[in-house]
LOKELO-258590 format. One record per residue: residue in three letters; x, y, z of N, C-alpha, C, CB in turn. Coordinates in steps of 0.02 Angstrom, whole numbers, plus 32768, in hexadecimal, padded with zeros to 4 digits. Glycine has a CB too. Layout:
<sites>
{"ALA", {X, Y, Z}, {X, Y, Z}, {X, Y, Z}, {X, Y, Z}},
...
</sites>
This chain:
<sites>
{"LEU", {856C, 7E16, 87A4}, {855A, 7E49, 877B}, {850F, 7E6B, 877C}, {8566, 7E2F, 873D}},
{"LEU", {8504, 7EA8, 876E}, {84D3, 7ECC, 8772}, {84C1, 7EFC, 872F}, {84DE, 7EEE, 87AC}},
{"TRP", {848B, 7EDE, 8722}, {8466, 7EF5, 86DB}, {844B, 7F38, 86D7}, {842A, 7EC9, 86C9}},
{"ASN", {844D, 7F60, 86B3}, {841F, 7FA5, 86B6}, {8403, 7FA9, 866E}, {844E, 7FF1, 86CA}},
{"ILE", {83BD, 7F8D, 867C}, {8394, 7F8A, 8637}, {8360, 7FBD, 863C}, {8371, 7F40, 8626}},
{"GLU", {8368, 7FEC, 8608}, {834F, 8024, 8608}, {82F9, 801D, 85DA}, {838D, 8054, 85E7}},
{"ASP", {82CF, 8028, 85F6}, {828E, 8014, 85DE}, {8289, 8032, 858F}, {8253, 8033, 8613}},
{"PRO", {827E, 8015, 855E}, {8280, 8030, 851A}, {8250, 8071, 84F4}, {8275, 7FF5, 84F8}},
{"LEU", {8211, 8051, 852F}, {81CA, 8081, 8525}, {81D3, 80C2, 854A}, {8181, 805B, 8548}},
{"GLN", {8212, 80BF, 856C}, {8210, 811B, 8583}, {8242, 8132, 856A}, {8214, 8137, 85D3}},
{"GLY", {8232, 8179, 8551}, {824D, 819A, 8515}, {8231, 81DB, 851C}, {823C, 8177, 84D0}},
{"ASP", {823E, 81F1, 84DF}, {8224, 8242, 84DC}, {81D2, 8237, 84B7}, {8264, 827F, 849E}},
{"PHE", {81A7, 8214, 84CE}, {8164, 822C, 84B0}, {8137, 824A, 84CC}, {8143, 8204, 849C}},
{"PRO", {811B, 8263, 8493}, {80F3, 829D, 84B4}, {809F, 8287, 84E1}, {80E2, 82D5, 846C}},
{"GLU", {8095, 82AA, 850C}, {805D, 8276, 853B}, {802A, 8296, 852D}, {8062, 826C, 8591}},
{"VAL", {8022, 82D2, 84FF}, {7FF0, 82DE, 84F2}, {7FD7, 82EE, 84A6}, {7FE8, 8305, 851B}},
{"ILE", {7FA9, 82E3, 8477}, {7F93, 82E1, 8430}, {7F93, 8341, 8426}, {7F37, 82AF, 8426}},
{"GLU", {7FB8, 8341, 8400}, {7FC5, 8388, 83F8}, {7F95, 83AD, 83CD}, {8007, 8392, 83DE}},
{"GLU", {7F98, 837C, 838A}, {7F78, 838A, 834E}, {7F56, 8351, 8334}, {7FA5, 83A2, 8320}},
{"TYR", {7F23, 8362, 830B}, {7F01, 8328, 82E1}, {7EF8, 8346, 8294}, {7EB0, 8310, 8306}},
{"LEU", {7EFF, 8313, 8270}, {7EED, 830F, 822F}, {7EB1, 82FD, 8213}, {7F0F, 82EE, 8218}},
{"GLU", {7E85, 8319, 8203}, {7E58, 82FF, 81F8}, {7E2B, 830F, 81A9}, {7E3D, 830C, 8234}},
{"HIS", {7E07, 82D6, 8198}, {7DE6, 82EB, 814A}, {7DCE, 82AD, 8131}, {7E1F, 830D, 810D}},
{"GLY", {7D86, 829B, 8168}, {7D54, 8264, 8167}, {7D6F, 821F, 8177}, {7D35, 8261, 8125}},
{"CYS", {7D5E, 81F4, 816F}, {7D84, 81B4, 817E}, {7DBE, 8193, 815E}, {7D5C, 818A, 817A}},
{"MET", {7DE9, 8195, 817C}, {7E26, 817C, 8158}, {7E3A, 813B, 8160}, {7E5B, 81A0, 8167}},
{"LYS", {7E53, 8118, 8125}, {7E5A, 80C5, 8138}, {7EBC, 80B9, 8141}, {7E30, 8089, 80E0}},
{"CYS", {7ECD, 80DA, 8107}, {7F0F, 80D6, 8107}, {7F3E, 811B, 8110}, {7F1B, 80B7, 80CB}},
{"ILE", {7F74, 8121, 8124}, {7FA2, 814F, 810F}, {7FE6, 8143, 80FC}, {7FA4, 8177, 8139}},
{"ALA", {8014, 816A, 80E2}, {8055, 816B, 80CF}, {8083, 81B1, 80B2}, {8052, 813B, 80A0}},
{"PHE", {80B9, 81A0, 80E3}, {80E8, 81EF, 80D5}, {810A, 81D8, 8089}, {813C, 8203, 8122}},
{"ASN", {810F, 8214, 8077}, {8142, 8207, 8031}, {8184, 8201, 8057}, {8146, 8250, 7FED}},
{"ARG", {81B1, 820A, 802B}, {81F9, 81E7, 8034}, {8214, 821F, 8060}, {822B, 81D6, 7FE6}},
{"ARG", {8214, 825B, 8057}, {8236, 8299, 8077}, {8203, 82A4, 80CE}, {8229, 82EC, 8032}},
{"GLY", {81D7, 8282, 80D1}, {81A1, 829A, 8110}, {818E, 82D7, 80F3}, {81C1, 82A7, 8163}},
{"THR", {818B, 8309, 80CA}, {8160, 8341, 80C2}, {8105, 8349, 80BE}, {817A, 8355, 8088}},
{"LEU", {8100, 82FB, 80A2}, {80AE, 8302, 8075}, {8093, 82BC, 80A8}, {80AE, 82EC, 7FFB}},
{"LEU", {805B, 82AD, 80B1}, {8042, 8279, 80CC}, {8002, 827C, 80A3}, {803F, 827A, 8119}},
{"ALA", {7FF7, 823F, 8081}, {7FBA, 821A, 805B}, {7F82, 81F7, 808E}, {7FDB, 81DB, 8029}},
{"ALA", {7F4E, 8203, 808B}, {7F2C, 81CD, 80A4}, {7EEC, 81C5, 807A}, {7F1F, 81D6, 80EE}},
{"GLY", {7EE2, 817F, 8074}, {7EA7, 815D, 8047}, {7E6F, 8163, 8080}, {7EB6, 8103, 8029}},
{"CYS", {7E3C, 818B, 805E}, {7DFF, 818B, 808C}, {7DC6, 8152, 8069}, {7DDE, 81E0, 8092}},
{"ASN", {7D8E, 815D, 80A4}, {7D49, 811D, 80A9}, {7D2C, 813F, 8069}, {7D03, 811C, 80FF}},
{"ASN", {7D22, 8176, 804C}, {7CF6, 817A, 8018}, {7D2D, 8170, 7FC1}, {7CCA, 81CF, 8027}},
{"GLY", {7D68, 815A, 7FC5}, {7D87, 8161, 7F94}, {7DBE, 818D, 7F7F}, {7D62, 8165, 7F77}},
{"SER", {7DBB, 81C0, 7FAF}, {7DF4, 81F7, 7F87}, {7E3F, 81DF, 7FBB}, {7DD6, 8268, 7F93}},
{"CYS", {7E62, 822C, 7F94}, {7EAC, 8206, 7FB4}, {7EAF, 8251, 7FCE}, {7EFC, 81DE, 7F76}},
{"VAL", {7EC5, 8254, 8003}, {7ED4, 82A2, 8010}, {7F22, 82BE, 802C}, {7E9D, 82B7, 804A}},
{"ILE", {7F3A, 82E6, 8022}, {7F82, 82F5, 8024}, {7F8A, 8319, 8047}, {7FA0, 8308, 7FF5}},
{"TRP", {7FAD, 831F, 807C}, {7FC4, 834D, 80B8}, {8002, 836D, 80AF}, {7FCC, 8327, 80F8}},
{"ASP", {8019, 83AA, 80A6}, {804A, 83C2, 80BC}, {8058, 83B8, 8108}, {8045, 83FD, 80A8}},
{"PHE", {8083, 839E, 8117}, {809D, 8386, 8158}, {80BD, 83CD, 8173}, {80D6, 8342, 8151}},
{"GLU", {80E6, 83EE, 8168}, {80FC, 8432, 8182}, {80C7, 845E, 819C}, {811F, 8456, 814E}},
{"THR", {8088, 8478, 8160}, {8049, 849C, 817E}, {8011, 846D, 819A}, {8027, 84C9, 8145}},
{"ARG", {8016, 8438, 819D}, {7FDC, 841A, 8196}, {7F97, 8424, 8171}, {7FD2, 8415, 81C5}},
{"GLY", {7FA3, 8443, 813B}, {7F69, 8450, 811A}, {7F69, 8420, 80DE}, {7F64, 849B, 8106}},
{"ILE", {7F1F, 8411, 80BE}, {7F14, 83EE, 808A}, {7F43, 840B, 8044}, {7EC7, 83F1, 8083}},
{"ALA", {7F6F, 83E6, 803B}, {7F8B, 83FA, 7FE6}, {7F67, 83F3, 7FAE}, {7FC3, 83D3, 7FCE}},
{"LYS", {7F4A, 83AB, 7FAA}, {7F31, 8386, 7F6E}, {7F01, 8352, 7F8E}, {7F6E, 8361, 7F40}},
{"GLU", {7EBB, 8359, 7F62}, {7E82, 832E, 7F6E}, {7E87, 82FE, 7F23}, {7E32, 8360, 7F7B}},
{"LEU", {7E90, 82B5, 7F2D}, {7E91, 8296, 7EF1}, {7E53, 8270, 7EF7}, {7ED0, 826E, 7EE2}},
{"ARG", {7E1B, 8274, 7EC4}, {7DE5, 824A, 7EC9}, {7DD8, 824A, 7E84}, {7DAB, 825E, 7EF7}},
{"ASP", {7DA9, 81FA, 7E71}, {7DB0, 81F9, 7E35}, {7D68, 81E4, 7E35}, {7DE9, 81D2, 7E15}},
{"ASN", {7D40, 820C, 7DFE}, {7CD9, 81ED, 7E0A}, {7CDD, 81A5, 7E01}, {7C8F, 820C, 7DC0}},
{"GLU", {7D02, 8171, 7DD7}, {7D04, 8124, 7DDF}, {7D10, 810A, 7E1A}, {7D31, 8106, 7DBA}},
{"CYS", {7D2C, 8133, 7E50}, {7D3B, 8104, 7E7E}, {7D17, 8131, 7EC1}, {7D93, 80EF, 7E80}},
{"SER", {7CE5, 80F8, 7EE1}, {7CCB, 8121, 7F1F}, {7CD4, 80E7, 7F53}, {7C75, 8141, 7F19}},
{"SER", {7CFA, 80BC, 7F53}, {7D04, 807A, 7F81}, {7D4D, 808D, 7FB1}, {7D11, 8028, 7F47}},
{"PRO", {7D49, 8082, 7FFA}, {7D7D, 809C, 8015}, {7DB6, 8085, 8003}, {7D79, 8099, 804E}},
{"ILE", {7DF2, 809E, 8014}, {7E33, 809C, 8005}, {7E61, 8066, 8026}, {7E49, 80DA, 8012}},
{"THR", {7E87, 8034, 8010}, {7E95, 8007, 802B}, {7EE2, 8000, 803F}, {7E7D, 7FDD, 8007}},
{"SER", {7F05, 8033, 8018}, {7F43, 8043, 8029}, {7F5E, 808D, 7FF5}, {7F6F, 7FF9, 801D}},
{"VAL", {7F9E, 809C, 800C}, {7FAD, 80E5, 7FD4}, {7FFB, 80C7, 7FD9}, {7F9B, 8154, 7FF9}},
{"CYS", {801C, 80DB, 7F9E}, {805E, 80CC, 7F97}, {8087, 810B, 7F78}, {8063, 808E, 7F6C}},
{"TRP", {80B1, 8130, 7F97}, {80E2, 816C, 7F64}, {80FA, 8150, 7F35}, {8123, 8191, 7F82}},
{"SER", {8116, 8165, 7EFE}, {813D, 8154, 7ED3}, {818B, 8177, 7EF3}, {811E, 816D, 7E89}},
{"LYS", {81BE, 8160, 7EDD}, {8205, 815A, 7F05}, {8214, 81A2, 7EFA}, {8247, 811F, 7EE5}},
{"CYS", {8204, 81D2, 7EC7}, {820E, 8215, 7EC0}, {81D2, 8241, 7EDE}, {8219, 8222, 7E7A}},
{"GLY", {819D, 821F, 7EF2}, {8162, 823F, 7F11}, {8144, 8265, 7EE6}, {816F, 8264, 7F48}},
{"HIS", {8142, 824E, 7E98}, {810C, 827C, 7E63}, {80D4, 825B, 7E66}, {811F, 8283, 7E10}},
{"ARG", {80DB, 821E, 7E73}, {8093, 81F1, 7E55}, {8078, 81C7, 7E9E}, {80AE, 81A9, 7E07}},
{"ILE", {803B, 81AA, 7EA4}, {801C, 8191, 7EDE}, {7FFB, 815B, 7EBA}, {7FED, 81C3, 7F09}},
{"LEU", {8011, 8127, 7ED1}, {7FDC, 80E3, 7EC2}, {7FA4, 80D3, 7F0A}, {8018, 8090, 7EB5}},
{"VAL", {7F6E, 80C1, 7EDD}, {7F35, 80C2, 7F15}, {7F06, 808E, 7F19}, {7F0D, 80FA, 7F11}},
{"SER", {7F04, 8057, 7F3C}, {7EDD, 8022, 7F2F}, {7E8F, 8029, 7F50}, {7F04, 7FE5, 7F4A}},
{"ALA", {7E63, 801A, 7F31}, {7E23, 801B, 7F4B}, {7DFC, 7FD3, 7F4E}, {7DFF, 804C, 7F23}},
{"ALA", {7DC9, 7FDC, 7F77}, {7D87, 7FA5, 7F87}, {7D6F, 7F88, 7F57}, {7D4C, 7FBE, 7FA3}},
{"ASP", {7D70, 7FC0, 7F27}, {7D3F, 7FAE, 7EED}, {7D7B, 7F85, 7EAC}, {7D0F, 8009, 7ECB}},
{"LYS", {7DA7, 7F67, 7EC9}, {7DD6, 7F4D, 7E9F}, {7E04, 7F6B, 7E6F}, {7DBB, 7F2A, 7E84}},
{"SER", {7E0E, 7FAA, 7E79}, {7E22, 7FD0, 7E4E}, {7E7B, 7FE9, 7E6D}, {7DE3, 800C, 7E46}},
{"LEU", {7EAB, 7FF2, 7E38}, {7ED5, 8013, 7E54}, {7EDC, 8049, 7E27}, {7F0D, 7FF0, 7E63}},
{"LEU", {7EEE, 808E, 7E4C}, {7EF6, 80D6, 7E29}, {7F32, 80EA, 7E3D}, {7EC2, 810E, 7E3A}},
{"LEU", {7F4A, 8107, 7DFA}, {7F8D, 8129, 7DF6}, {7F88, 816C, 7DEE}, {7FB5, 8113, 7DC0}},
{"TRP", {7FBD, 818B, 7DFE}, {7F94, 81E1, 7E02}, {7FD5, 81FD, 7E08}, {7F55, 81FC, 7E4F}},
{"ASP", {7FD0, 8252, 7DE9}, {8011, 8276, 7DE1}, {7FEE, 829E, 7E1C}, {802E, 829E, 7D90}},
{"VAL", {8025, 82A7, 7E39}, {801E, 82DD, 7E83}, {8011, 8316, 7E72}, {805C, 82EB, 7EB1}},
{"MET", {804D, 8334, 7E4E}, {8042, 8382, 7E30}, {8008, 8387, 7E15}, {8071, 839B, 7DF9}},
{"SER", {7FF3, 8375, 7DE3}, {7FB9, 838E, 7DB9}, {7F72, 8366, 7DCF}, {7FCB, 8380, 7D66}},
{"GLY", {7F7B, 832F, 7DFC}, {7F3E, 831D, 7E28}, {7F0E, 82E7, 7DEA}, {7F0C, 8376, 7E45}},
{"LYS", {7F37, 82E7, 7DB8}, {7F19, 82C4, 7D7F}, {7F1E, 8273, 7D87}, {7F3D, 82DD, 7D3B}},
{"ARG", {7EED, 824B, 7D79}, {7EF1, 820F, 7D82}, {7F19, 81F3, 7D3A}, {7EA8, 81F4, 7D94}},
{"ILE", {7F51, 81C4, 7D4B}, {7F71, 81AC, 7D07}, {7F52, 816C, 7CF0}, {7FC2, 819F, 7D0D}},
{"THR", {7F48, 8132, 7D28}, {7F2D, 810B, 7D0D}, {7EF7, 80DC, 7D41}, {7F5F, 80EE, 7CEB}},
{"ARG", {7EC6, 80B6, 7D3D}, {7EA1, 8098, 7D56}, {7E9F, 8044, 7D45}, {7E6F, 80BD, 7D49}},
{"ILE", {7E9F, 802D, 7D64}, {7E9F, 7FD9, 7D57}, {7E7A, 7FC0, 7D96}, {7EF5, 7FB3, 7D53}},
{"VAL", {7E53, 7F95, 7D77}, {7E21, 7F7A, 7D98}, {7E43, 7F26, 7DA0}, {7DD4, 7F87, 7D6B}},
{"LEU", {7E42, 7EFF, 7DCB}, {7E67, 7EBA, 7DE3}, {7E13, 7E8C, 7DE5}, {7E9F, 7EC5, 7E47}},
{"GLN", {7E2C, 7E49, 7DED}, {7DF5, 7E30, 7DFE}, {7DEE, 7E1E, 7E46}, {7DEA, 7E00, 7DD8}},
{"GLN", {7E1F, 7E2A, 7E71}, {7E09, 7E31, 7EC2}, {7E26, 7E76, 7ED4}, {7E2C, 7DF0, 7EFB}},
{"THR", {7DFD, 7E70, 7F1E}, {7E0E, 7EC5, 7F34}, {7E55, 7EB9, 7F44}, {7DDF, 7EED, 7F80}},
{"PRO", {7E81, 7EF0, 7F33}, {7ED2, 7EE4, 7F5B}, {7EC3, 7F13, 7F9F}, {7F27, 7F0A, 7F24}},
{"LEU", {7ED2, 7EEA, 7FBF}, {7EE7, 7F0A, 8007}, {7F25, 7F36, 8014}, {7EF1, 7ED4, 8035}},
{"GLN", {7F56, 7F2B, 7FE0}, {7F80, 7F5A, 7FE0}, {7F9F, 7F55, 7F96}, {7FB1, 7F52, 801C}},
{"ALA", {7FC7, 7F84, 7F83}, {7FEC, 7F90, 7F42}, {802F, 7FBC, 7F59}, {7FB8, 7FBC, 7F07}},
{"ARG", {8049, 7FA7, 7F32}, {80A2, 7FC2, 7F3B}, {80CA, 7FE5, 7F03}, {80D6, 7F80, 7F46}},
{"LEU", {80DB, 8017, 7EE4}, {80EA, 8021, 7EBE}, {813F, 8010, 7EBA}, {80CC, 8054, 7EB6}},
{"HIS", {8157, 8003, 7E6B}, {8191, 7FF2, 7E6F}, {81CC, 8010, 7E77}, {8195, 7FDA, 7E4C}},
{"PRO", {81F5, 8017, 7E9A}, {821A, 804C, 7EB6}, {8262, 8065, 7E91}, {8227, 8035, 7EFB}},
{"GLY", {8260, 8039, 7E4F}, {8297, 803D, 7E1E}, {829C, 8082, 7DEA}, {828E, 7FFD, 7DF3}},
{"SER", {8261, 80AA, 7DFB}, {8250, 80C8, 7DBD}, {8221, 8126, 7DDB}, {8210, 807E, 7D8C}},
{"SER", {8242, 8158, 7DB2}, {8223, 8179, 7DC5}, {81D0, 8180, 7DB4}, {8245, 81A0, 7DBC}},
{"LYS", {81CC, 815D, 7D84}, {8190, 8160, 7D56}, {8179, 8118, 7D5A}, {81A0, 817A, 7D06}},
{"PRO", {815E, 80F2, 7D97}, {8166, 80C0, 7D90}, {8123, 809B, 7D66}, {8179, 80AE, 7DCC}},
{"SER", {812E, 8066, 7D4D}, {80FB, 803D, 7D1E}, {80E1, 8009, 7D3F}, {8119, 8020, 7CDE}},
{"LEU", {8113, 7FDF, 7D6E}, {80F1, 7F96, 7D9A}, {80E1, 7FAC, 7DE4}, {8130, 7F4B, 7DA1}},
{"CYS", {80A4, 7F8B, 7DED}, {8094, 7F8C, 7E3D}, {80A6, 7F42, 7E4C}, {803E, 7FA1, 7E54}},
{"LEU", {80A0, 7F34, 7E9C}, {808E, 7EE8, 7EB0}, {8048, 7EFF, 7ED4}, {80CE, 7EBB, 7EEB}},
{"ALA", {801F, 7ECA, 7ED4}, {7FF1, 7ECD, 7EE5}, {7FC7, 7E8E, 7F06}, {7FE1, 7EE8, 7EB8}},
{"CYS", {7FA9, 7E92, 7F43}, {7FAF, 7E62, 7F7E}, {7F5E, 7E5D, 7F87}, {7FE0, 7E82, 7FC9}},
{"PRO", {7F3D, 7E31, 7F42}, {7EEF, 7E32, 7F50}, {7EDA, 7E07, 7F92}, {7EC7, 7E11, 7F0D}},
{"LEU", {7E9C, 7E10, 7F8C}, {7E6B, 7DED, 7FC9}, {7E77, 7D9B, 7FAF}, {7E05, 7E0C, 7FC6}},
{"SER", {7E86, 7D86, 7FEB}, {7E82, 7D27, 7FD4}, {7EB1, 7D17, 7F7D}, {7E0A, 7D0A, 7FC2}},
{"CYS", {7EDA, 7D3E, 7F79}, {7F0D, 7D25, 7F35}, {7F4F, 7D2B, 7F51}, {7F09, 7D59, 7EE8}},
{"PRO", {7F78, 7D0F, 7F2D}, {7FB8, 7D1B, 7F37}, {7FC8, 7D6E, 7F0A}, {7FE5, 7CD1, 7F19}},
{"PRO", {8006, 7D7C, 7F37}, {8010, 7DB8, 7F25}, {8027, 7DBC, 7EE2}, {8037, 7DD6, 7F4E}},
{"MET", {801E, 7DF6, 7EAC}, {802D, 7DFC, 7E5D}, {8055, 7E45, 7E52}, {7FDE, 7DFC, 7E2C}},
{"ILE", {8079, 7E3A, 7E18}, {8089, 7E7F, 7DEA}, {8057, 7E96, 7DC8}, {80BC, 7E7A, 7DB6}},
{"VAL", {8045, 7ED4, 7DC4}, {8021, 7EF7, 7D93}, {804A, 7F22, 7D5D}, {7FF5, 7F21, 7DB6}},
{"ASP", {803F, 7F1C, 7D33}, {8054, 7F4E, 7CF7}, {8022, 7F76, 7CF2}, {8063, 7F30, 7CB0}},
{"LEU", {803B, 7FBC, 7D15}, {8008, 7FF1, 7D15}, {7FFC, 8011, 7CCF}, {801C, 8028, 7D46}},
{"ASN", {802A, 8006, 7C9A}, {8023, 8027, 7C58}, {7FEE, 7FF7, 7C2B}, {8072, 802E, 7C33}},
{"THR", {7FE9, 7FA5, 7C35}, {7FC8, 7F8D, 7C0A}, {7F90, 7F65, 7C3A}, {7FF6, 7F66, 7BDA}},
{"GLY", {7F95, 7F56, 7C76}, {7F70, 7F3E, 7CA3}, {7F65, 7EF4, 7CB3}, {7F3E, 7F57, 7C98}},
{"ASN", {7F90, 7ED7, 7C91}, {7FAD, 7E8E, 7C94}, {7FD5, 7E91, 7CDC}, {7FE5, 7E79, 7C4C}},
{"THR", {7FBC, 7E34, 7CEC}, {7FD6, 7E2A, 7D29}, {7FF6, 7DED, 7D32}, {7FA8, 7E31, 7D56}},
{"THR", {8018, 7DDA, 7D5B}, {8058, 7DB3, 7D6A}, {803E, 7DA6, 7DAB}, {80A7, 7DD8, 7D64}},
{"SER", {802C, 7D54, 7DC1}, {8019, 7D49, 7E15}, {805B, 7D26, 7E10}, {7FC7, 7D16, 7E38}},
{"LEU", {8073, 7D30, 7E4F}, {80BD, 7D12, 7E78}, {80A7, 7CDF, 7E99}, {80E6, 7D44, 7EB2}},
{"LYS", {80D9, 7CAD, 7E8E}, {80CE, 7C68, 7EB7}, {80CF, 7C6D, 7EF5}, {80FC, 7C36, 7EAD}},
{"VAL", {80BE, 7C56, 7F2B}, {80C4, 7C69, 7F67}, {80CF, 7C1C, 7F7D}, {8086, 7C98, 7F86}},
{"SER", {8101, 7C2A, 7FA9}, {8129, 7BE6, 7FCA}, {812C, 7BF7, 801D}, {8187, 7BDB, 7FA5}},
{"ILE", {811E, 7BD2, 803E}, {812B, 7BCA, 807E}, {814F, 7B89, 80A2}, {80F0, 7BD3, 8096}},
{"LEU", {8178, 7B98, 80D4}, {8187, 7B5F, 80F6}, {816B, 7B43, 8128}, {81B5, 7B62, 8106}},
{"GLU", {8162, 7AF9, 8116}, {8135, 7AD2, 8154}, {816C, 7AB1, 8187}, {80FD, 7A8B, 8132}},
{"ILE", {816A, 7AB7, 81B4}, {8197, 7A9D, 81F2}, {8175, 7A5D, 81F9}, {8196, 7ACC, 823C}},
{"SER", {819F, 7A20, 81EE}, {8187, 79E5, 8203}, {81B6, 79B9, 8220}, {8169, 79C7, 81D3}},
{"ASN", {81A6, 7986, 823B}, {81F6, 795A, 8257}, {8222, 7951, 8226}, {81EF, 790A, 8273}},
{"ASN", {8221, 795A, 81ED}, {8250, 7953, 81C3}, {8276, 797E, 81AD}, {8240, 793E, 819D}},
{"GLY", {826D, 79BA, 81CE}, {827F, 7A06, 81B5}, {8245, 7A34, 8191}, {82BB, 79FF, 817D}},
{"PRO", {8261, 7A76, 817C}, {8248, 7A92, 815C}, {8240, 7A78, 811E}, {825C, 7ABE, 8162}},
{"THR", {8205, 7A6F, 80F3}, {81EE, 7A79, 80A8}, {81BF, 7A96, 808F}, {81E4, 7A4C, 808D}},
{"PRO", {81DC, 7ABB, 805A}, {81B0, 7AEE, 8033}, {8173, 7AC9, 8012}, {81DD, 7B14, 7FF8}},
{"THR", {8144, 7AFB, 801D}, {80FE, 7ADF, 7FF7}, {80E1, 7B18, 7FC8}, {80BE, 7ACA, 8032}},
{"SER", {80D9, 7B0F, 7FA0}, {80B4, 7B3F, 7F6B}, {805E, 7B39, 7F73}, {80CD, 7B25, 7F16}},
{"ARG", {8049, 7B6B, 7F82}, {8013, 7B88, 7F79}, {7FE7, 7BB4, 7F40}, {8019, 7B9F, 7F9F}},
{"ASN", {7FCB, 7BB2, 7F1E}, {7FAB, 7BDE, 7EF4}, {7F6D, 7BCF, 7EEB}, {7FC6, 7BE4, 7EBC}},
{"LYS", {7F27, 7BCF, 7EFF}, {7EF5, 7BCE, 7EF3}, {7ECD, 7C11, 7EF7}, {7EE5, 7BA1, 7F11}},
{"CYS", {7EB7, 7C25, 7EBC}, {7E9B, 7C6B, 7EC1}, {7E5C, 7C68, 7EA3}, {7EC6, 7CA2, 7E9F}},
{"ALA", {7E5D, 7C41, 7E71}, {7E1C, 7C1E, 7E34}, {7DD6, 7C1E, 7E73}, {7E38, 7BA9, 7E0C}},
{"ASP", {7DED, 7BFA, 7E9E}, {7DAA, 7BEC, 7EC7}, {7D9D, 7C11, 7EEC}, {7DA2, 7BBA, 7EE9}},
{"GLY", {7DD4, 7C3D, 7F0C}, {7DD5, 7C6E, 7F3E}, {7DE0, 7C5C, 7F7C}, {7DA2, 7C8D, 7F3F}},
{"ILE", {7DF7, 7BFD, 7F89}, {7E01, 7BE5, 7FD0}, {7E45, 7BD3, 7FD0}, {7DD3, 7BAA, 7FE7}},
{"THR", {7E5E, 7BED, 7FFA}, {7EA7, 7BDD, 800E}, {7EB9, 7BC9, 8049}, {7ECC, 7C0D, 8008}},
{"SER", {7EE8, 7BA6, 805E}, {7EF5, 7BA2, 80B3}, {7F2E, 7BDF, 80BF}, {7F19, 7B49, 80D0}},
{"PHE", {7F4E, 7BF1, 808F}, {7F7D, 7C34, 809F}, {7F7C, 7C56, 8062}, {7FCF, 7C27, 80B6}},
{"SER", {7F62, 7CA4, 8074}, {7F6C, 7CCE, 8048}, {7F8F, 7D15, 806C}, {7F28, 7CD5, 8023}},
{"PRO", {7FC2, 7D2E, 8050}, {7FE3, 7D69, 8071}, {7FC9, 7D9D, 8060}, {8024, 7D71, 8068}},
{"THR", {7FB7, 7DD2, 809C}, {7F93, 7E04, 807E}, {7FC6, 7E38, 807D}, {7F51, 7E17, 80A3}},
{"ALA", {8003, 7E37, 8096}, {8032, 7E76, 807A}, {8090, 7E54, 8057}, {803F, 7EB7, 80D4}},
{"ALA", {808B, 7E8A, 8028}, {80CE, 7E6A, 8006}, {80EB, 7EAE, 7FF7}, {80C4, 7E34, 7FBC}},
{"CYS", {8145, 7EAA, 7FF8}, {814F, 7EEB, 7FE6}, {8191, 7EDB, 7F9C}, {816C, 7F1D, 8039}},
{"PHE", {81B6, 7F1A, 7F7B}, {81DE, 7F12, 7F60}, {8227, 7F0D, 7F98}, {81D5, 7F41, 7F2D}},
{"SER", {8258, 7EEB, 7F7D}, {82A2, 7F01, 7FA0}, {82A9, 7F51, 7F86}, {82F0, 7EC9, 7F7F}},
{"LYS", {82DA, 7F70, 7FA5}, {82F8, 7FAF, 7F9F}, {82E7, 7FC5, 7F45}, {8353, 7FA5, 7FB7}},
{"TYR", {8317, 7F93, 7F3B}, {8319, 7F98, 7EEA}, {82EC, 7F78, 7EAF}, {8354, 7F80, 7EDA}},
{"GLY", {82B4, 7F5E, 7EE1}, {8292, 7F3A, 7E99}, {8291, 7EFC, 7E93}, {82B0, 7F49, 7E5A}},
</sites>
């Protein structure tokens, strides 16, 4: 029996970089759902949105209260809003069309990642993953937060056993997730 295994890395990949999108030092990027707009969180606290078809800047979102590097960007399901997390411990929700900030919430820890709830065209909930803390649900209307219980399976001779770890107050944990996401329906 002869097996013919093709190299999965062989394909129609470009051999030369044809184009760059540049605008300062960018930390994170995300396409909108249709792939027509690309948002980039910058080191200076701004969020630049490119029209990916023309490769031109469509909008620059900048807040005077935030000049810290952006840690994550997330589009709403319909693409009308963008959630930005920053190193200054803030979450900023923007209206993309008007370029106006809807809300700014400051957390107790720096959010490494933030994701909007996928179930609404005007989401009011997000999932934030702060540094050295368990993920939390943040109500963007009120600023209220709810920490999620983190459970991991530890493998021992007796099989897998769940262990809970939620030690955020002292900032010392042996396990702290840095990323989380909603399911398709939230």
